[in-house]
A tleap script that builds the chain and sets N, CA, C and O, in Angstrom:
source leaprc.protein.ff14SB
mol = sequence {
  NMET MET GLN MET ALA ILE PRO VAL PHE SER
  ILE MET LEU VAL ALA LEU PHE THR LEU LEU
  THR VAL PRO VAL LEU TYR ALA SER VAL ALA
  GLU LEU GLN LEU LYS PHE SER THR ALA ILE
  THR HIE VAL SER LYS THR GLU CLYS
}
set mol.1.N position { 240.896 155.781 178.154 }
set mol.1.CA position { 242.319 155.743 177.839 }
set mol.1.C position { 242.564 155.158 176.444 }
set mol.1.O position { 243.542 155.518 175.789 }
set mol.2.N position { 241.699 154.275 175.995 }
set mol.2.CA position { 241.857 153.663 174.692 }
set mol.2.C position { 241.701 154.679 173.572 }
set mol.2.O position { 242.348 154.557 172.532 }
set mol.3.N position { 240.837 155.694 173.775 }
set mol.3.CA position { 240.638 156.698 172.744 }
set mol.3.C position { 241.921 157.487 172.494 }
set mol.3.O position { 242.149 157.929 171.369 }
set mol.4.N position { 242.740 157.670 173.481 }
set mol.4.CA position { 243.991 158.412 173.328 }
set mol.4.C position { 245.099 157.518 172.763 }
set mol.4.O position { 246.019 158.019 172.117 }
set mol.5.N position { 245.028 156.228 172.990 }
set mol.5.CA position { 246.089 155.316 172.558 }
set mol.5.C position { 246.107 155.145 171.041 }
set mol.5.O position { 247.172 154.983 170.445 }
set mol.6.N position { 244.947 155.180 170.426 }
set mol.6.CA position { 244.883 154.961 168.975 }
set mol.6.C position { 245.589 156.079 168.205 }
set mol.6.O position { 246.419 155.768 167.350 }
set mol.7.N position { 245.306 157.377 168.459 }
set mol.7.CA position { 246.028 158.429 167.730 }
set mol.7.C position { 247.527 158.455 168.038 }
set mol.7.O position { 248.342 158.708 167.150 }
set mol.8.N position { 247.880 158.199 169.267 }
set mol.8.CA position { 249.297 158.203 169.639 }
set mol.8.C position { 250.027 157.082 168.902 }
set mol.8.O position { 251.133 157.292 168.404 }
set mol.9.N position { 249.431 155.906 168.827 }
set mol.9.CA position { 250.052 154.778 168.135 }
set mol.9.C position { 250.179 155.062 166.641 }
set mol.9.O position { 251.196 154.735 166.031 }
set mol.10.N position { 249.145 155.673 166.049 }
set mol.10.CA position { 249.217 155.961 164.616 }
set mol.10.C position { 250.263 157.036 164.327 }
set mol.10.O position { 250.953 156.966 163.310 }
set mol.11.N position { 250.389 158.023 165.204 }
set mol.11.CA position { 251.423 159.055 165.020 }
set mol.11.C position { 252.815 158.438 165.151 }
set mol.11.O position { 253.737 158.829 164.436 }
set mol.12.N position { 252.966 157.481 166.058 }
set mol.12.CA position { 254.263 156.811 166.197 }
set mol.12.C position { 254.597 156.007 164.943 }
set mol.12.O position { 255.762 155.951 164.547 }
set mol.13.N position { 253.604 155.387 164.313 }
set mol.13.CA position { 253.848 154.654 163.073 }
set mol.13.C position { 254.242 155.599 161.939 }
set mol.13.O position { 255.132 155.279 161.151 }
set mol.14.N position { 253.591 156.754 161.850 }
set mol.14.CA position { 253.942 157.740 160.829 }
set mol.14.C position { 255.361 158.254 161.056 }
set mol.14.O position { 256.116 158.429 160.099 }
set mol.15.N position { 255.725 158.494 162.301 }
set mol.15.CA position { 257.071 158.965 162.617 }
set mol.15.C position { 258.116 157.906 162.244 }
set mol.15.O position { 259.181 158.241 161.725 }
set mol.16.N position { 257.818 156.653 162.502 }
set mol.16.CA position { 258.745 155.573 162.154 }
set mol.16.C position { 258.884 155.458 160.639 }
set mol.16.O position { 259.989 155.291 160.124 }
set mol.17.N position { 257.768 155.546 159.932 }
set mol.17.CA position { 257.801 155.487 158.472 }
set mol.17.C position { 258.636 156.634 157.914 }
set mol.17.O position { 259.437 156.430 157.002 }
set mol.18.N position { 258.456 157.833 158.452 }
set mol.18.CA position { 259.219 159.000 158.013 }
set mol.18.C position { 260.701 158.836 158.339 }
set mol.18.O position { 261.567 159.181 157.536 }
set mol.19.N position { 260.974 158.313 159.514 }
set mol.19.CA position { 262.361 158.107 159.936 }
set mol.19.C position { 263.101 157.157 158.999 }
set mol.19.O position { 264.306 157.302 158.793 }
set mol.20.N position { 262.394 156.197 158.439 }
set mol.20.CA position { 263.027 155.220 157.558 }
set mol.20.C position { 263.058 155.669 156.099 }
set mol.20.O position { 264.000 155.334 155.381 }
set mol.21.N position { 262.064 156.412 155.646 }
set mol.21.CA position { 261.984 156.731 154.217 }
set mol.21.C position { 262.715 158.010 153.828 }
set mol.21.O position { 263.266 158.079 152.729 }
set mol.22.N position { 262.740 159.007 154.673 }
set mol.22.CA position { 263.377 160.278 154.303 }
set mol.22.C position { 264.875 160.108 154.024 }
set mol.22.O position { 265.339 160.620 153.006 }
set mol.23.N position { 265.653 159.428 154.856 }
set mol.23.CA position { 267.071 159.243 154.520 }
set mol.23.C position { 267.293 158.442 153.239 }
set mol.23.O position { 268.234 158.713 152.494 }
set mol.24.N position { 266.437 157.462 152.980 }
set mol.24.CA position { 266.572 156.665 151.755 }
set mol.24.C position { 266.305 157.536 150.530 }
set mol.24.O position { 267.044 157.467 149.548 }
set mol.25.N position { 265.265 158.346 150.580 }
set mol.25.CA position { 264.957 159.234 149.462 }
set mol.25.C position { 266.059 160.272 149.266 }
set mol.25.O position { 266.435 160.565 148.131 }
set mol.26.N position { 266.580 160.829 150.355 }
set mol.26.CA position { 267.654 161.816 150.262 }
set mol.26.C position { 268.907 161.200 149.628 }
set mol.26.O position { 269.533 161.804 148.757 }
set mol.27.N position { 269.258 160.006 150.072 }
set mol.27.CA position { 270.442 159.344 149.526 }
set mol.27.C position { 270.240 158.992 148.057 }
set mol.27.O position { 271.183 159.082 147.270 }
set mol.28.N position { 269.038 158.595 147.675 }
set mol.28.CA position { 268.759 158.275 146.276 }
set mol.28.C position { 268.911 159.494 145.386 }
set mol.28.O position { 269.498 159.410 144.307 }
set mol.29.N position { 268.383 160.630 145.834 }
set mol.29.CA position { 268.501 161.860 145.051 }
set mol.29.C position { 269.957 162.291 144.961 }
set mol.29.O position { 270.416 162.690 143.890 }
set mol.30.N position { 270.685 162.220 146.056 }
set mol.30.CA position { 272.093 162.594 146.047 }
set mol.30.C position { 272.904 161.686 145.125 }
set mol.30.O position { 273.800 162.151 144.421 }
set mol.31.N position { 272.592 160.405 145.130 }
set mol.31.CA position { 273.307 159.463 144.270 }
set mol.31.C position { 273.011 159.738 142.792 }
set mol.31.O position { 273.913 159.673 141.957 }
set mol.32.N position { 271.760 160.040 142.472 }
set mol.32.CA position { 271.412 160.359 141.090 }
set mol.32.C position { 272.092 161.644 140.628 }
set mol.32.O position { 272.561 161.730 139.494 }
set mol.33.N position { 272.144 162.642 141.510 }
set mol.33.CA position { 272.825 163.887 141.153 }
set mol.33.C position { 274.298 163.641 140.899 }
set mol.33.O position { 274.859 164.179 139.945 }
set mol.34.N position { 274.926 162.847 141.725 }
set mol.34.CA position { 276.337 162.525 141.547 }
set mol.34.C position { 276.550 161.733 140.260 }
set mol.34.O position { 277.502 161.982 139.522 }
set mol.35.N position { 275.671 160.791 139.999 }
set mol.35.CA position { 275.789 159.965 138.799 }
set mol.35.C position { 275.661 160.814 137.540 }
set mol.35.O position { 276.447 160.656 136.606 }
set mol.36.N position { 274.677 161.713 137.507 }
set mol.36.CA position { 274.477 162.528 136.322 }
set mol.36.C position { 275.532 163.624 136.186 }
set mol.36.O position { 275.870 164.013 135.068 }
set mol.37.N position { 276.055 164.124 137.296 }
set mol.37.CA position { 277.098 165.144 137.193 }
set mol.37.C position { 278.391 164.542 136.657 }
set mol.37.O position { 279.110 165.204 135.909 }
set mol.38.N position { 278.702 163.301 137.023 }
set mol.38.CA position { 279.910 162.667 136.490 }
set mol.38.C position { 279.701 162.277 135.034 }
set mol.38.O position { 280.649 162.302 134.249 }
set mol.39.N position { 278.473 161.917 134.659 }
set mol.39.CA position { 278.189 161.570 133.268 }
set mol.39.C position { 278.308 162.806 132.388 }
set mol.39.O position { 278.843 162.723 131.282 }
set mol.40.N position { 277.826 163.937 132.852 }
set mol.40.CA position { 277.909 165.176 132.080 }
set mol.40.C position { 279.369 165.620 131.972 }
set mol.40.O position { 279.795 166.088 130.917 }
set mol.41.N position { 280.126 165.478 133.042 }
set mol.41.CA position { 281.540 165.837 133.010 }
set mol.41.C position { 282.292 164.940 132.038 }
set mol.41.O position { 283.156 165.410 131.297 }
set mol.42.N position { 281.970 163.660 132.039 }
set mol.42.CA position { 282.634 162.710 131.153 }
set mol.42.C position { 282.317 163.031 129.686 }
set mol.42.O position { 283.203 162.956 128.835 }
set mol.43.N position { 281.086 163.381 129.389 }
set mol.43.CA position { 280.693 163.701 128.018 }
set mol.43.C position { 281.377 164.978 127.568 }
set mol.43.O position { 281.858 165.053 126.437 }
set mol.44.N position { 281.431 165.986 128.432 }
set mol.44.CA position { 282.032 167.261 128.021 }
set mol.44.C position { 283.545 167.117 127.819 }
set mol.44.O position { 284.117 167.825 126.990 }
set mol.45.N position { 284.197 166.226 128.548 }
set mol.45.CA position { 285.633 166.012 128.357 }
set mol.45.C position { 285.915 165.270 127.051 }
set mol.45.O position { 286.940 165.515 126.414 }
set mol.46.N position { 285.037 164.383 126.652 }
set mol.46.CA position { 285.263 163.635 125.414 }
set mol.46.C position { 284.940 164.455 124.171 }
set mol.46.O position { 285.437 164.154 123.086 }
set mol.47.N position { 284.117 165.482 124.318 }
set mol.47.CA position { 283.774 166.322 123.154 }
set mol.47.C position { 284.888 167.275 122.769 }
set mol.47.O position { 284.965 167.698 121.615 }
set mol.48.N position { 285.748 167.621 123.707 }
set mol.48.CA position { 286.806 168.601 123.424 }
set mol.48.C position { 287.919 168.025 122.604 }
set mol.48.O position { 288.879 168.727 122.286 }
savepdb mol mol.pdb
quit
């Protein structure tokens, strides 16, 4: 039974790591896109 517990436990750790990191990475990318889109809009409005 111990041979089966080790892979199951490691898969659960990978799933937990993914559960915590994917939303953080997604939010970071979305925030950067929003930040740069407003910066580009601000620059284009000041050039006119």
